[in-house]
VEXRONU-446800 format. One record per atom (N, C-alpha, C, O, CB): y, x, z; residue in three letters. Coordinates in pm, whole numbers, padded with zeros to 5 digits, always signed. Glycine has a CB too. Layout:
N
YXZALA;...
//
This chain:
84
+09671+08160+10986UNK;+09664+08302+11002UNK;+09686+08336+11150UNK;+09761+08270+11221UNK;+09769+08373+10913UNK;+09618+08440+11194UNK;+09631+08485+11332UNK;+09707+08616+11336UNK;+09722+08685+11235UNK;+09493+08500+11398UNK;+09756+08651+11455UNK;+09828+08777+11474UNK;+09743+08896+11432UNK;+09793+08994+11377UNK;+09872+08791+11621UNK;+09613+08887+11458UNK;+09522+08996+11425UNK;+09508+09017+11274UNK;+09463+09123+11230UNK;+09385+08969+11484UNK;+09546+08919+11194UNK;+09533+08928+11048UNK;+09658+08982+10978UNK;+09658+08997+10856UNK;+09501+08793+10992UNK;+09763+09011+11052UNK;+09889+09054+10989UNK;+09871+09179+10905UNK;+09915+09182+10790UNK;+09995+09078+11096UNK;+09808+09282+10959UNK;+09790+09407+10885UNK;+09709+09384+10758UNK;+09741+09438+10652UNK;+09721+09513+10974UNK;+09604+09305+10769UNK;+09521+09274+10652UNK;+09599+09193+10550UNK;+09589+09217+10430UNK;+09395+09199+10694UNK;+09677+09097+10597UNK;+09760+09015+10509UNK;+09856+09103+10429UNK;+09863+09091+10307UNK;+09840+08911+10591UNK;+09928+09191+10497UNK;+10026+09277+10428UNK;+09955+09369+10330UNK;+09999+09384+10216UNK;+10107+09361+10531UNK;+09845+09431+10371UNK;+09771+09520+10282UNK;+09719+09445+10160UNK;+09724+09497+10048UNK;+09654+09586+10356UNK;+09669+09325+10180UNK;+09616+09246+10069UNK;+09727+09202+09975UNK;+09708+09199+09854UNK;+09540+09123+10122UNK;+09843+09168+10030UNK;+09957+09132+09945UNK;+09999+09251+09859UNK;+10028+09235+09740UNK;+10076+09084+10031UNK;+10003+09370+09918UNK;+10040+09490+09842UNK;+09937+09515+09732UNK;+09974+09545+09619UNK;+10049+09614+09936UNK;+09809+09503+09765UNK;+09703+09521+09665UNK;+09714+09419+09552UNK;+09682+09449+09437UNK;+09566+09510+09731UNK;+09761+09299+09585UNK;+09777+09194+09483UNK;+09896+09221+09392UNK;+09911+09157+09288UNK;+09792+09058+09549UNK;+09982+09314+09433UNK;+10098+09347+09351UNK;+10230+09302+09409UNK;+10335+09316+09345UNK;+10083+09288+09217UNK;+10227+09248+09532UNK;+10350+09200+09596UNK;+10435+09316+09645UNK;+10383+09417+09694UNK;+10316+09107+09712UNK;+10565+09300+09631UNK;+10659+09396+09688UNK;+10706+09341+09823UNK;+10826+09330+09848UNK;+10781+09421+09591UNK;+10611+09307+09909UNK;+10639+09244+10037UNK;+10731+09333+10119UNK;+10704+09451+10141UNK;+10507+09216+10114UNK;+10842+09274+10165UNK;+10941+09347+10242UNK;+11009+09255+10342UNK;+11027+09135+10318UNK;+11045+09412+10149UNK;+11047+09314+10455UNK;+11131+09242+10551UNK;+11273+09244+10496UNK;+11315+09340+10430UNK;+11124+09307+10694UNK;+11345+09138+10522UNK;+11487+09132+10488UNK;+11562+09141+10621UNK;+11579+09042+10692UNK;+11524+08998+10408UNK;+11605+09263+10652UNK;+11666+09286+10782UNK;+11568+09246+10891UNK;+11451+09285+10889UNK;+11798+09209+10797UNK;+11617+09167+10986UNK;+11531+09116+11092UNK;+11522+08964+11086UNK;+11474+08899+11179UNK;+11583+09160+11230UNK;+11569+08908+10973UNK;+11576+08762+10964UNK;+11463+08698+10885UNK;+11436+08579+10903UNK;+11705+08722+10904UNK;+11397+08772+10797UNK;+11293+08712+10715UNK;+11215+08817+10640UNK;+11230+08937+10662UNK;+11353+08613+10619UNK;+11133+08770+10549UNK;+11056+08860+10463UNK;+11024+08788+10333UNK;+11026+08665+10327UNK;+10925+08909+10534UNK;+10996+08866+10228UNK;+10960+08809+10099UNK;+10823+08861+10057UNK;+10789+08977+10081UNK;+11065+08843+09993UNK;+10746+08773+09993UNK;+10614+08812+09945UNK;+10594+08778+09798UNK;+10503+08831+09735UNK;+10506+08745+10028UNK;+10676+08692+09743UNK;+10650+08637+09610UNK;+10679+08737+09498UNK;+10606+08740+09399UNK;+10732+08514+09589UNK;+10782+08817+09511UNK;+10820+08908+09403UNK;+10718+09020+09385UNK;+10687+09092+09480UNK;+10958+08967+09430UNK;+10666+09035+09264UNK;+10575+09147+09240UNK;+10651+09280+09234UNK;+10769+09283+09201UNK;+10496+09125+09110UNK;+10582+09387+09266UNK;+10641+09520+09255UNK;+10682+09548+09111UNK;+10782+09615+09085UNK;+10543+09628+09305UNK;+10604+09495+09016UNK;+10635+09506+08873UNK;+10667+09366+08822UNK;+10577+09286+08798UNK;+10514+09570+08792UNK;+10797+09335+08805UNK;+10836+09199+08764UNK;+10778+09154+08629UNK;+10777+09035+08599UNK;+10985+09190+08758UNK;+10730+09247+08549UNK;+10671+09211+08420UNK;+10523+09175+08433UNK;+10462+09129+08336UNK;+10689+09325+08321UNK;+10465+09197+08550UNK;+10323+09169+08572UNK;+10306+09020+08605UNK;+10307+08981+08721UNK;+10266+09257+08688UNK;+10290+08939+08501UNK;+10278+08793+08518UNK;+10151+08755+08596UNK;+10151+08654+08667UNK;+10277+08725+08380UNK;+10048+08832+08583UNK;+09924+08804+08654UNK;+09941+08826+08805UNK;+09873+08762+08885UNK;+09810+08891+08600UNK;+10032+08916+08842UNK;+10056+08943+08984UNK;+10105+08818+09057UNK;+10069+08796+09173UNK;+10158+09056+09001UNK;+10185+08736+08990UNK;+10233+08613+09054UNK;+10114+08525+09096UNK;+10115+08467+09205UNK;+10326+08534+08958UNK;+10014+08517+09010UNK;+09895+08437+09042UNK;+09817+08499+09157UNK;+09775+08428+09248UNK;+09805+08424+08919UNK;+09798+08631+09153UNK;+09725+08699+09261UNK;+09797+08682+09394UNK;+09733+08657+09497UNK;+09707+08848+09228UNK;+09928+08697+09393UNK;+10007+08683+09515UNK;+09995+08542+09572UNK;+09979+08525+09693UNK;+10155+08717+09487UNK;+10002+08443+09486UNK;+09987+08305+09530UNK;+09849+08279+09590UNK;+09836+08210+09690UNK;+10012+08209+09413UNK;+09746+08335+09529UNK;+09610+08319+09581UNK;+09596+08381+09720UNK;+09536+08321+09810UNK;+09508+08382+09486UNK;+09650+08500+09738UNK;+09643+08567+09868UNK;+09722+08487+09971UNK;+09675+08465+10082UNK;+09697+08712+09858UNK;+09841+08445+09934UNK;+09925+08368+10024UNK;+09853+08241+10071UNK;+09856+08208+10190UNK;+10056+08331+09956UNK;+09790+08173+09980UNK;+09716+08051+10013UNK;+09594+08081+10100UNK;+09563+08006+10193UNK;+09672+07980+09885UNK;+09527+08190+10071UNK;+09405+08224+10144UNK;+09433+08252+10292UNK;+09349+08221+10377UNK;+09339+08344+10081UNK;+09548+08309+10323UNK;+09579+08341+10462UNK;+09638+08222+10536UNK;+09641+08222+10659UNK;+09675+08458+10468UNK;+09685+08123+10465UNK;+09731+08000+10529UNK;+09865+08011+10599UNK;+09944+08102+10573UNK;+09630+07955+10625UNK;+09887+07918+10689UNK;+10014+07905+10761UNK;+10044+08031+10842UNK;+09959+08081+10916UNK;+10010+07783+10854UNK;+10166+08082+10828UNK;+10205+08203+10901UNK;+10347+08196+10956UNK;+10397+08296+11007UNK;+10192+08323+10810UNK;+10412+08083+10946UNK;+10549+08070+10998UNK;+10557+08108+11146UNK;+10657+08165+11189UNK;+10600+07927+10979UNK;+10455+08076+11222UNK;+10454+08106+11365UNK;+10446+08256+11394UNK;+10464+08299+11508UNK;+10338+08036+11431UNK;+10419+08337+11290UNK;+10407+08482+11306UNK;+10521+08558+11238UNK;+10514+08679+11221UNK;+10275+08529+11249UNK;+10625+08487+11201UNK;+10735+08547+11125UNK;+10788+08674+11192UNK;+10801+08777+11126UNK;+10848+08445+11110UNK;+10820+08667+11320UNK;+10873+08784+11390UNK;+10778+08901+11390UNK;+10821+09016+11372UNK;+10907+08747+11532UNK;+10651+08875+11410UNK;+10552+08982+11413UNK;+10532+09044+11275UNK;+10514+09165+11263UNK;+10419+08929+11466UNK;+10535+08962+11170UNK;+10523+09014+11033UNK;+10643+09102+11000UNK;+10627+09210+10944UNK;+10511+08898+10930UNK;+10763+09055+11035UNK;+10885+09134+11011UNK;+10876+09267+11085UNK;+10908+09372+11028UNK;+11011+09055+11055UNK;+10834+09265+11210UNK;+10823+09389+11289UNK;+10723+09485+11225UNK;+10750+09605+11218UNK;+10779+09357+11433UNK;+10611+09434+11178UNK;+10511+09521+11114UNK;+10565+09580+10984UNK;+10541+09698+10955UNK;+10382+09442+11087UNK;+10636+09501+10906UNK;+10695+09554+10783UNK;+10797+09663+10815UNK;+10809+09760+10740UNK;+10761+09441+10702UNK;+10871+09648+10924UNK;+10963+09754+10966UNK;+10886+09881+11002UNK;+10929+09991+10966UNK;+11047+09708+11087UNK;+10774+09867+11071UNK;+10690+09982+11105UNK;+10648+10058+10979UNK;+10643+10181+10978UNK;+10566+09938+11183UNK;+10620+09983+10873UNK;+10575+10044+10747UNK;+10691+10097+10663UNK;+10669+10164+10562UNK;+10497+09944+10667UNK;+10813+10066+10703UNK;+10929+10107+10624UNK;+10951+10017+10504UNK;+11024+10055+10412UNK;+10912+10250+10578UNK;+10891+09902+10504UNK;+10905+09806+10394UNK;+11013+09705+10433UNK;+10983+09590+10468UNK;+10769+09734+10362UNK;+11138+09751+10427UNK;+11249+09667+10472UNK;+11372+09690+10386UNK;+11403+09803+10347UNK;+11282+09695+10621UNK;+11440+09583+10357UNK;+11570+09588+10291UNK;+11671+09553+10399UNK;+11672+09441+10451UNK;+11579+09490+10166UNK;+11756+09648+10432UNK;+11856+09624+10535UNK;+11967+09536+10480UNK;+12005+09548+10363UNK;+11914+09757+10589UNK;+12018+09450+10562UNK;+12129+09363+10525UNK;+12257+09430+10576UNK;+12272+09452+10696UNK;+12112+09218+10585UNK;+12348+09461+10485UNK;+12472+09526+10530UNK;+12552+09431+10620UNK;+12558+09310+10597UNK;+12559+09568+10408UNK;+12611+09490+10723UNK;+12693+09408+10813UNK;+12825+09376+10746UNK;+12884+09458+10676UNK;+12716+09481+10948UNK;+12870+09253+10769UNK;+12998+09210+10716UNK;+13109+09277+10797UNK;+13099+09286+10920UNK;+13011+09054+10720UNK;+13214+09323+10729UNK;+13326+09381+10805UNK;+13394+09272+10888UNK;+13396+09155+10849UNK;+13429+09449+10710UNK;+13449+09312+11001UNK;+13517+09217+11088UNK;+13651+09180+11025UNK;+13744+09260+11024UNK;+13538+09276+11231UNK;+13659+09060+10972UNK;+13779+09016+10900UNK;+13877+08941+10990UNK;+13981+08896+10943UNK;+13741+08928+10784UNK;+13844+08928+11120UNK;+13931+08855+11212UNK;+14036+08943+11277UNK;+14120+08895+11353UNK;+13849+08789+11318UNK;+14033+09072+11249UNK;+14130+09163+11310UNK;+14268+09142+11248UNK;+14281+09123+11127UNK;+14086+09309+11294UNK;+14369+09146+11331UNK;+14506+09126+11282UNK;+14581+09255+11278UNK;+14698+09257+11240UNK;+14582+09027+11368UNK;
//
């Protein structure tokens, strides 16, 4: 996959039924369908994922684009437990 394909990749994943979201700024998920009862969505998502190929090298750019779209689950910060 190329950087130019990120928008198409995300749109195609959404069309396939994926609830694609960034997880904070550390990662993203594509496998979970928006409707967990849609068993066919798992197959469609896998097909799309395979069709776009390797994308690990674009992880940061994909996460940034998902943030632009508001498709992000924020990770709560851990309270500072070292204070005395």
